[in-house]
N, C-alpha and C positions, 0 to 999 in steps of 0.2 A: 614908620614902616621899614625904613632902611635898616635900622638896628635889628628889627625882628628877623628880617630875611638873612642878614649876616649871621645872626645867632643860630638860626635854623641850619644854615650852611655848615657852621662849625660843629653842630651836633650830629647832623645826618650824613654829611659827606664822608668823613673819615671812616665810620663803621661800614658804610656802603662800599667804599673803596677797598677796605680790608676783605669784605666778602667776595668782591669781584676779582681782586688780584690773588687772593689766597686760594680760590677754588681750584684752578688747574694744579697749583703746587701741592695742595693737600691731597687731591685725587691721585697724583703721581706717587706721593709718599705713602698713601694708604693702600696702594695696590699691593697685592701679595707678591712676594718675590720668590715664592715656591721654595725649592730645595736650596736656593742660594742664601736664604736667611740663616744666620748663625745664632743659635739659641744662647741666651745669657741668663745670669742669675736673676731670679724674680719673675721670669716668663711663666705664664700659665699655659699648660699644654693639655690637649685632649688626645688620649691614646685610644684608638679604635682597633680592637682585635676582631678581625672579620670572621674567623672560624670558631670563635669562643666569645660570644658577646658578654658573658658574665665577667670576663677579664678586662673589659673596656673600662677606662677610668679617666679622671682628670688629676693633674698633679702640678705643683709649683716647684720650679727649680730652686733648691735651697742655696744657702751661701757657700756650701762646699761644692756646688755645681751638679749635685745629684738630684734625681727624683726617686720617689719610693713607689714601686708598682706591686700589684698583687702577684703572688707566686714567686717572683724572682727578686724581690727586695730592691735595694738601691741600684740605680743605673746612672752612669755618667751621662749628663745631658748638655751642660754648658760647653760651648765650642763645637757642638755637633750641628748638622743640618737636620731638619725634620725628616727628610727621606732616609738619611743615614742612620738616625736614631731609630726609626721604624724598622729598618732592616736588622739592627742589632737586637732590638726587643723581640722581633719575630724569631731570630736565631736562638735566643736563650729560652723562649717559651716552647720552641719545638723540641727541646730536650725533655720536656714534660709531656707534651702532646704533639706527636708528629703531624697531626692534621693542621696545625697552625703554621701558615706559610706567609700570611700577609698582615702587616700591622701598619696603620696610617697614623702619623703624628701631625697634629695641627696646632699652630700657635693661636690661642684664643685671647691672650692678653700679653701685649708687648711691654711688660713691666721693666725689662732690662734697658729699654730705650724709651724712657718716659720723661715728660716735662710737666712741672706743676705750674698752673696758671691761677693766680690769685688776684683779688681786688675787684675793680669795676669791669667785670665781664659777665655775660649772661649766665654762664654755667661754670663757676670756679671748680677746679679739681685737678686731678693728676691724669694726664693723657699719654697713652702709649702709641708708638709708631713703629712700623717696620723699618723705616729710615726717618731720622729726625728732619722735619722740614724747616723752612725759615720762620721767622717771627710772625709774619702775617698769617701764614697757614696755621700756626699753633693757636693764635688768637681766634682765627676762624673756627677751629675745632671746639673752642670754648664758647662758641656762640657769638663771638664778636664783643666789642666794648659796649658798655651801657652809655646812655646820653650824658651821664655825669663823669665819664672817663676823661682824664687829662692825658692825651696821647703824646703830648710834647715831652713828657718826663716818665716814660716807661722804664722800670727798673728790672735789670736782668742780673740774677745772682748765679754765677757759673760755678758748678761743682766739679772738682777734679780730685785726683788722688792726694794732693798735698794741701788741700784746703779750698776755700772759695774766694772768688773775686767778684766785684760788683761793678756794673756800668749803667749809666743812665742814657737812654736812647730817645731822641726826638723823632718819634714815629711820624708825626704830622709832616715834618720836613721831608722825610724820605718819600712819603706818599705824594706830596705836592711836586716834588722833583721828578717823580716817575721813575725812580731808580731803586726798586725794592731789592734788586740783586746786591746792592751795596750794604744791606742790613748786616749787622753782626751775626755770625753763625751761632746756632744753639747746639748744645751737647747733652747726652743723656744725664739726667740728674739736675739739670738747670731749673731755676725757678723764675717765672716771669710775674712781675707785680705791676698792675695797672692802677695808679693812684686816682683818687677822686679829685675834683677841682680844689677842695679845701686842703687836702693832703699835698697835692702837687704844689700849691702856692707856698708851702712851708719847706719845700726841698732846699737844702743848702743852709738852713737855719739850725736852730738848736733842737734837732730831732734825732731819734734813733729808729732804725728799721728792724722790725721783728718778723721773721718768716719761718717757714718749716712747719713742724708739728706743734703749732699753737692754735688755740681755738679762734682767735680773731687776729690773723696776721695783718700788719699794716705799718703805718708811720706814726710815731708817738712823740709828744713833746718830752724833752730831756731836761729834768731839773738838775741843779747842781748837786754833785755827789751821788747821783743815781747809779745803781749797780745792775748787774745782769739779772738778778732775781726780781728786782723792781720792774725791769723791762718785760720779763715773762708774765708778771702779774698784770701789767697794763694790757697785755695781749690776751688776757683771759685765762692764763695758765696753759699747761701743755695738754695734748690730747692723749688718749689711751695708747696710741701707737708710738708715742714719743720715747726716745732714748735720752733720758735726762743726763746720762753720763757723756753724751755726745752733743754738747752745745758749743758752737763756734762763735767767736767775736771777730768780725772782719773790720779792720780799720779803713777809714776813708782813704788813707794813703796806700797806694799800691805797693809801696816799698816795705810795709810792715807785714810780717808773716801772720796769718790768722792764728788766734789763740784758741786752743781747745780746752773746754772746761768740763769737769765732772761735778755737776751741781750737788748731787746727794753727798758726795765725799766732802765737799767744802762745807756743806751745812752741818754734817756730822762733827766737824771740828769745833763747833760751838761758838765760833766767832764770825760775825759778818764782815770783819775787817779783811778776811781772806778772799772774799768775793770780789772779783775785778770790777773796778769802776768803769763807766762808759764815758766816751767823749762824743761831742757833736758829730753826726754823720756816721757813727758806728752802725754795723749791721749784726744782729744776733740771729743765728740760724740754729734751730733745734732739729737734730737728726731723727731718723726713724728707726724703731727697733728691728733687730734681725728677723728675717722671715721665718727662721727656725722657731724662735720663741713665740712669735705672733701666731704661728700656726701649730702650736704644740698639741692642742687637743685634736686638730684635724689629723695630725700624724698618728695620734693614738688610735683614732678611728680607722686609719689606713692599715695599722698593724692588725687590727681585728679583721679587716677585709682580706689581708694576706692569708690569714689562717683559714678563712672560709674558702678562699680561692684555691689554695693548695688542695683542700679536700675535693673541690670541684674538679680540678685537674686530675687528681688521682683516679676518681671514678670515670672521668671521660677517657683517660688513657686505657683503663681496663676494659671499658666498653669497646674501645677501638680495637684492642687486641683480640677480644672475643669475636668481633665481627669479621676480622681478617681471615 
């Protein structure tokens, strides 16, 4: 009975602790920060035009920082606040229809400040925040760890402009010590991987980590001479959103600069010898395709919307002139 109770404590207490500790932090991070929020690339915006409902729309901030709107076309959005962007859109729309004086912009998807949570959590996925919270809050947003989670070896892959770095966090120790504030900070674009009991036991051995846009991210055994392509195959291949030309290999040593690989280019050379070999502890991260190309057909639809909206504005303006 003693073993059973200890086992239950190991399974139930960490997830419960995460939910209790993460609650206040997550609620603070998820609270809207109104006009103070700065819009970024990838954010999903809802644009409400009060005096002309037909011009209301949703848009995603493209890699060039712009959104595409009916009647006025591209508008700079990245770096703006929702209230400031709303004022600029209203100003430009009023040139076509003087009745338009109020436009509200709401951020409905915080894609520019998102963290991917994979592995043994209730709801794996990509989560956006107005402000990135701590590790406990992010795991809480993903529904918390499953009973099979090994919280003593949670992997964080940090993304930045120069590549990625990886660190292993003993979350159980942080929880037991009651010092969640000492957890490593998270940044936009980070990936958190919670291994299962079997995967966790193999950490530090002859394994390779495969994350990002693959169908089955996780930790896989590394055979002698295995290369990047083999690692991707073990992870079920890449997803439809994957950018195969943006595959990074991160060495276990923090002193080795991440290696960026264009897999299709290497494969087209006709020799597997040019595909980099992996070493124990390496991490392979597959990037995501540009928002522009992923949403190409949505943009085509928006162009059609612009044409119809211009016609709507034209008739609205002439009706306004005739009523005056």
